[in-house]
C-alpha positions as CSV (number, residue, x, y, z in Angstrom):
1,M,35.6,-15.4,-18.9
2,N,34.4,-15.6,-22.5
3,G,31.5,-16.9,-24.5
4,K,27.8,-16.0,-24.4
5,K,25.5,-17.1,-21.6
6,D,21.9,-16.4,-20.9
7,I,21.8,-14.4,-17.6
8,F,18.6,-12.9,-16.3
9,L,19.2,-9.8,-14.2
10,D,15.8,-8.2,-14.8
11,N,13.8,-9.9,-11.9
12,A,12.0,-6.6,-11.0
13,S,10.2,-6.9,-14.3
14,T,9.2,-10.6,-13.8
15,T,10.6,-13.8,-12.3
16,R,10.9,-17.3,-13.5
17,V,8.0,-19.5,-12.4
18,D,9.1,-21.9,-9.7
19,E,8.9,-25.5,-10.8
20,E,6.8,-26.4,-7.8
21,V,4.4,-23.6,-8.8
22,R,4.1,-24.9,-12.3
23,D,3.4,-28.5,-11.1
24,A,0.8,-27.2,-8.7
25,M,-1.1,-25.5,-11.5
26,L,-1.2,-28.5,-14.0
27,P,-4.0,-30.5,-12.3
28,Y,-6.4,-27.5,-12.4
29,F,-6.1,-27.3,-16.2
30,S,-7.2,-30.9,-16.9
31,E,-8.3,-32.8,-13.8
32,F,-9.9,-30.3,-11.4
33,Y,-11.4,-28.0,-14.1
34,G,-14.7,-27.1,-12.5
35,N,-16.1,-23.6,-12.3
36,P,-15.9,-22.4,-8.7
37,S,-19.3,-20.9,-9.0
38,S,-21.0,-24.2,-9.8
39,V,-22.8,-26.1,-7.1
40,H,-21.8,-29.6,-8.2
41,Q,-18.7,-31.5,-7.0
42,F,-16.5,-30.3,-9.8
43,G,-17.3,-26.7,-8.8
44,K,-16.9,-27.3,-5.1
45,K,-13.3,-28.7,-5.6
46,A,-12.4,-25.5,-7.4
47,M,-14.1,-23.3,-4.8
48,L,-12.2,-25.1,-2.0
49,L,-8.9,-24.4,-3.7
50,R,-9.8,-20.8,-4.2
51,E,-10.8,-20.2,-0.6
52,S,-7.8,-22.1,0.8
53,A,-5.6,-19.9,-1.3
54,R,-7.4,-16.8,0.0
55,E,-6.9,-17.9,3.6
56,L,-3.2,-18.6,3.1
57,I,-2.5,-15.3,1.4
58,A,-4.4,-13.4,4.1
59,D,-2.4,-15.1,6.8
60,F,0.9,-14.3,5.0
61,L,-0.1,-10.6,4.5
62,G,-1.6,-10.3,8.0
63,C,-5.2,-9.6,7.2
64,K,-8.6,-11.3,6.9
65,P,-9.6,-13.7,4.1
66,T,-12.6,-11.4,3.4
67,E,-10.1,-8.6,2.6
68,I,-8.4,-10.5,-0.2
69,F,-9.8,-10.2,-3.8
70,F,-8.3,-12.0,-6.8
71,T,-7.4,-9.9,-9.9
72,S,-5.4,-10.4,-13.0
73,C,-2.3,-8.4,-12.0
74,G,-1.0,-5.5,-10.0
75,T,-2.1,-3.1,-12.7
76,E,-5.7,-4.2,-12.3
77,S,-5.5,-4.0,-8.5
78,N,-4.2,-0.5,-8.7
79,N,-6.8,0.6,-11.2
80,T,-9.6,-1.0,-9.2
81,A,-8.6,0.7,-5.9
82,I,-7.9,4.2,-7.3
83,K,-10.8,4.4,-9.7
84,G,-13.1,2.5,-7.3
85,F,-12.5,4.9,-4.4
86,A,-12.9,7.9,-6.7
87,L,-16.2,6.8,-8.1
88,N,-17.6,6.9,-4.5
89,F,-17.0,10.7,-4.4
90,L,-18.3,11.7,-7.8
91,G,-20.4,14.8,-7.5
92,T,-19.2,15.6,-4.0
93,Q,-16.9,18.3,-2.6
94,K,-14.3,15.6,-1.9
95,N,-12.4,15.6,-5.2
96,H,-8.7,15.8,-4.4
97,I,-6.1,13.0,-4.9
98,I,-2.5,13.0,-3.7
99,T,0.1,10.9,-5.5
100,S,3.8,11.1,-6.4
101,N,5.9,11.4,-9.5
102,I,7.7,8.1,-9.0
103,E,4.6,5.9,-9.1
104,H,4.1,2.9,-11.4
105,P,2.3,3.8,-14.7
106,S,-0.8,2.0,-13.6
107,V,-1.1,4.5,-10.7
108,I,-0.1,7.7,-12.6
109,Q,-2.3,6.9,-15.6
110,S,-5.3,6.0,-13.4
111,V,-5.1,9.3,-11.6
112,L,-4.6,11.3,-14.8
113,F,-7.7,9.5,-16.3
114,L,-9.8,10.6,-13.3
115,K,-8.5,14.2,-13.8
116,E,-9.1,14.3,-17.5
117,K,-12.5,12.5,-17.6
118,F,-14.1,13.5,-14.4
119,G,-12.4,16.7,-13.2
120,F,-10.7,15.4,-10.1
121,E,-8.0,17.6,-8.7
122,I,-4.6,16.1,-8.5
123,T,-1.5,16.9,-6.5
124,V,1.7,15.1,-7.7
125,L,4.3,15.2,-5.1
126,K,7.9,15.5,-6.3
127,A,10.2,12.8,-4.8
128,D,13.6,13.7,-3.5
129,N,16.7,12.8,-5.5
130,E,16.6,9.3,-4.0
131,G,13.0,8.7,-5.2
132,R,11.5,9.1,-1.8
133,V,8.3,10.8,-0.7
134,S,8.3,12.1,2.9
135,P,5.3,11.9,5.2
136,E,5.7,15.7,5.7
137,Q,5.2,16.3,2.0
138,V,1.9,14.3,2.1
139,Q,0.8,16.1,5.3
140,D,1.4,19.6,3.6
141,A,-0.5,18.6,0.5
142,I,-3.7,17.5,2.3
143,T,-6.8,19.8,1.8
144,E,-10.3,19.6,3.1
145,K,-11.2,18.1,-0.4
146,T,-8.7,15.3,-0.2
147,F,-10.2,11.8,-0.2
148,L,-7.4,9.6,-1.5
149,I,-3.6,9.3,-1.1
150,T,-1.7,6.8,-3.2
151,V,2.0,6.3,-2.7
152,M,4.0,3.2,-3.5
153,H,5.8,1.1,-0.9
154,A,9.0,0.5,-2.9
155,N,9.9,1.9,-6.2
156,N,10.3,-0.6,-9.0
157,E,13.2,1.2,-10.7
158,L,15.4,2.4,-7.8
159,G,14.2,0.1,-5.0
160,T,13.6,3.1,-2.7
161,I,11.4,2.2,0.3
162,N,8.8,4.8,1.4
163,D,7.6,5.2,4.9
164,I,4.0,4.1,4.2
165,K,3.3,3.4,7.8
166,S,3.7,7.0,8.7
167,I,1.8,8.2,5.6
168,S,-1.0,5.8,6.3
169,E,-1.3,7.0,9.9
170,I,-1.6,10.6,8.6
171,A,-4.3,9.5,6.2
172,K,-6.2,7.6,8.9
173,S,-6.1,10.6,11.2
174,K,-7.7,12.7,8.5
175,G,-10.3,10.2,7.4
176,I,-8.6,9.8,4.0
177,Y,-8.3,6.6,2.0
178,F,-4.7,5.4,1.5
179,H,-3.7,3.0,-1.2
180,S,-0.2,1.7,-1.7
181,D,1.3,-0.2,-4.7
182,T,3.1,-3.0,-2.8
183,V,3.9,-5.1,-5.8
184,Q,7.7,-4.7,-5.6
185,S,8.0,-4.9,-1.8
186,I,6.1,-8.1,-1.1
187,G,8.6,-10.9,-0.8
188,K,11.6,-8.5,-0.6
189,I,10.9,-7.0,2.8
190,K,8.9,-8.3,5.7
191,F,5.8,-6.5,6.8
192,K,2.2,-7.2,7.9
193,L,-0.8,-5.2,6.7
194,N,-2.4,-5.4,10.1
195,E,0.5,-3.2,11.4
196,I,-0.1,-0.5,8.7
197,P,-3.5,1.2,8.5
198,L,-3.8,0.8,4.7
199,N,-7.1,0.8,3.0
200,S,-5.9,-1.1,0.0
201,A,-2.7,-2.6,-1.5
202,S,-1.7,-4.6,-4.6
203,L,0.2,-7.8,-5.2
204,S,1.3,-9.6,-8.4
205,A,2.3,-13.2,-8.5
206,H,4.8,-13.0,-11.4
207,K,7.1,-10.7,-9.2
208,I,7.5,-13.5,-6.7
209,Y,8.1,-16.6,-8.8
210,G,4.5,-17.2,-9.6
211,P,2.5,-17.2,-12.9
212,K,1.6,-14.1,-14.9
213,G,-2.1,-13.2,-15.1
214,I,-2.9,-13.4,-11.4
215,G,-2.8,-10.7,-8.7
216,V,-4.4,-9.7,-5.5
217,L,-6.2,-6.6,-4.2
218,Y,-6.2,-6.1,-0.5
219,L,-9.1,-4.1,0.6
220,S,-9.6,-3.5,4.3
221,E,-13.0,-4.3,5.8
222,N,-13.8,-0.7,6.5
223,S,-13.2,0.4,2.9
224,F,-15.5,0.4,-0.1
225,V,-14.7,0.7,-3.8
226,E,-17.2,0.9,-6.6
227,K,-16.9,-2.1,-8.8
228,L,-15.4,-1.7,-12.3
229,L,-16.4,-5.1,-13.7
230,H,-20.1,-6.0,-13.7
231,G,-21.5,-9.5,-14.3
232,G,-22.0,-12.6,-12.2
233,G,-20.9,-11.1,-9.0
234,Q,-17.8,-13.2,-8.3
235,E,-15.3,-12.1,-5.7
236,R,-18.1,-11.1,-3.4
237,G,-19.5,-8.7,-6.0
238,L,-16.3,-6.7,-6.5
239,R,-14.9,-8.3,-9.6
240,S,-17.2,-10.3,-11.8
241,G,-15.8,-12.9,-14.1
242,T,-14.9,-16.6,-13.6
243,E,-11.8,-16.9,-11.5
244,S,-8.7,-18.6,-13.1
245,I,-8.4,-21.5,-10.7
246,P,-5.1,-22.8,-12.3
247,L,-3.5,-19.4,-11.7
248,I,-4.9,-19.2,-8.2
249,A,-3.4,-22.6,-7.5
250,G,-0.1,-21.3,-8.8
251,L,-0.3,-18.2,-6.5
252,K,-1.1,-20.4,-3.5
253,K,2.0,-22.5,-4.1
254,T,4.0,-19.3,-4.7
255,I,3.0,-18.0,-1.3
256,E,3.6,-21.4,0.4
257,I,7.1,-21.3,-0.9
258,L,7.7,-17.7,-0.1
259,I,6.6,-18.2,3.6
260,N,9.4,-20.8,3.9
261,K,12.0,-18.9,1.9
262,I,11.5,-15.2,2.5
263,D,14.4,-14.9,5.0
264,E,16.7,-17.0,2.8
265,D,15.6,-14.9,-0.2
266,I,16.3,-11.6,1.5
267,E,19.7,-12.8,2.7
268,H,20.5,-14.0,-0.9
269,Y,19.6,-10.6,-2.4
270,T,21.7,-8.8,0.2
271,K,24.8,-10.9,-0.5
272,L,24.4,-10.4,-4.3
273,N,23.9,-6.7,-3.8
274,E,27.1,-6.4,-1.7
275,Y,29.1,-8.5,-4.1
276,L,28.0,-6.5,-7.2
277,K,28.9,-3.3,-5.5
278,S,32.3,-4.6,-4.4
279,Q,33.0,-5.7,-8.0
280,L,31.9,-2.4,-9.5
281,T,34.2,-0.6,-7.0
282,K,37.1,-2.9,-7.8
283,Y,36.9,-2.4,-11.6
284,F,35.1,0.9,-12.1
285,R,36.1,3.3,-9.3
286,E,35.3,6.2,-11.6
287,G,32.7,6.6,-14.2
288,I,29.9,4.6,-12.5
289,S,27.6,6.0,-9.8
290,Y,24.4,4.8,-8.1
291,N,20.8,6.1,-8.7
292,S,19.6,3.7,-6.0
293,P,19.9,5.1,-2.5
294,K,22.3,3.6,0.1
295,E,19.7,3.1,2.8
296,N,16.0,2.1,3.1
297,V,16.2,0.3,-0.2
298,L,15.2,-3.1,-1.6
299,Q,18.3,-5.3,-1.7
300,N,17.3,-7.0,-5.0
301,I,17.5,-3.8,-7.0
302,V,20.7,-1.8,-7.9
303,N,20.3,1.1,-10.4
304,I,23.6,2.4,-11.7
305,K,24.5,5.3,-14.0
306,I,27.4,5.0,-16.4
307,D,29.3,8.1,-17.5
308,Y,28.7,7.9,-21.2
309,R,31.1,10.7,-21.9
310,K,34.0,9.1,-20.1
311,F,33.6,5.8,-21.8
312,N,32.5,7.3,-25.1
313,I,29.4,5.0,-25.5
314,D,26.1,5.5,-27.2
315,P,23.5,5.4,-24.4
316,E,20.8,4.2,-26.7
317,M,22.8,1.0,-27.5
318,L,23.7,0.1,-23.9
319,I,20.8,-2.3,-23.1
320,V,21.0,-3.8,-26.6
321,K,24.7,-4.5,-26.2
322,F,24.0,-6.3,-22.9
323,D,21.3,-8.3,-24.6
324,L,23.7,-9.3,-27.5
325,N,26.1,-10.6,-24.9
326,G,23.4,-12.7,-23.2
327,I,22.5,-10.5,-20.3
328,A,19.0,-9.3,-19.6
329,V,18.9,-6.0,-17.7
330,S,16.7,-3.0,-18.1
331,A,16.7,0.8,-18.3
332,G,13.5,1.2,-16.4
333,S,10.0,-0.1,-15.9
334,A,9.0,-3.0,-18.2
335,C,5.4,-1.6,-18.6
336,H,6.0,0.4,-21.8
337,S,5.3,-2.2,-24.5
338,G,8.9,-3.0,-25.0
339,A,9.9,0.5,-26.0
340,L,13.5,1.6,-25.5
341,K,12.9,5.0,-23.9
342,P,14.6,6.9,-21.1
343,S,13.1,6.0,-17.7
344,E,10.4,8.5,-16.7
345,I,11.3,8.0,-13.1
346,L,14.9,9.0,-13.7
347,L,13.9,12.0,-15.8
348,E,11.6,13.1,-12.9
349,L,14.6,12.8,-10.5
350,G,16.5,15.3,-12.7
351,L,18.7,13.1,-15.0
352,S,19.0,14.1,-18.6
353,E,17.7,11.9,-21.3
354,K,21.2,10.6,-22.1
355,E,21.9,10.0,-18.4
356,A,18.7,8.1,-18.0
357,L,19.5,6.0,-21.1
358,S,23.0,5.4,-19.6
359,S,21.4,4.0,-16.4
360,I,20.9,0.3,-15.8
361,R,18.6,-1.5,-13.4
362,I,20.1,-4.8,-12.2
363,S,17.6,-6.8,-10.3
364,F,18.4,-10.1,-8.6
365,G,16.2,-13.2,-8.2
366,R,16.2,-16.4,-6.3
367,Y,18.1,-18.2,-9.0
368,N,20.9,-15.8,-9.6
369,T,24.4,-16.5,-8.4
370,K,27.8,-14.8,-7.9
371,D,28.8,-16.3,-11.2
372,D,26.1,-14.3,-12.9
373,I,27.5,-11.1,-11.4
374,D,31.0,-12.1,-12.6
375,F,29.7,-12.5,-16.1
376,F,27.9,-9.2,-15.9
377,I,31.1,-7.4,-14.8
378,D,33.0,-9.2,-17.6
379,V,30.5,-8.0,-20.2
380,L,30.5,-4.5,-18.8
381,K,34.2,-4.3,-19.1
382,R,34.0,-5.3,-22.8
383,I,31.2,-2.8,-23.5
384,L,33.1,0.1,-21.9
385,Q,36.5,-0.6,-23.4
């Protein structure tokens, strides 16, 4: 197998917009372009689309439409929940937040901002070597000052799934807010929010074949966050600013497709996962190990570590070499402005800088095939020769 192709195996960073999603958006740029806050017929059509999308998303997630708020992305949803909860407790004796060292930057940096600017006390739990935070760790970290726990559902670099149901039950029993970044897990595993006592959770459309620029904050009806954006009072007063109706139309179609395809998608990811591992075992019995855990892990993410000493490779050139051969993979989160740096998550798990740079996250999508895996293996052989 020779020649250059364009193979995208970085679907944990973003996904290709489904053609049906793109087509669903187009009329709302030029035909149904009203402001949903306007009272005339143009505005009403936009408003009806917005509310029908809200109802569909709520039904898919297992919550009430009044618990769904549109945002610009998962990062905004995380910031709104964490900072919004914290602002409720300014000047009180409740000033303690619990999080973990494997969170997305939008969570970690929000928590550090609250510590640096407002003096909140922070406990950062250390995940085990599989990137997992246990309910027992959370339980032991709680103090009488704790008001918020934020632990992600599934890690974006390893695919590790946390037991957020148990953690949320601990939080509920103590009267503590619990927020979870569910951006990576939605569409990759099946769960319903009404089965987990979460106070808030985040979703981003571009991780599930929708457009960039639109996200969702789930906020349970018994929870309250202080608003961060002030203005016209859109989104029931929580997030002022005219909603992007074309993007909401895209998100609606994204969820419609996901409802019908989620079982098929999960089966597809599982088959690609198994095939990749079988090929890695076949051709690289030694020199390649897994950072991703074997169990309780998203099937669309496989994080591998290459022994750079054995293969005599420059770790800093690894991702570049894949790119030059037409394959998009990553060394970690895509939320660092394109910088080629060792993964903070892998460093937190105890890997050296060179080991982290020698690690690759392969993440499958709906449109990947076994031929893509074969090409990846072929390129990997050439790189490691």
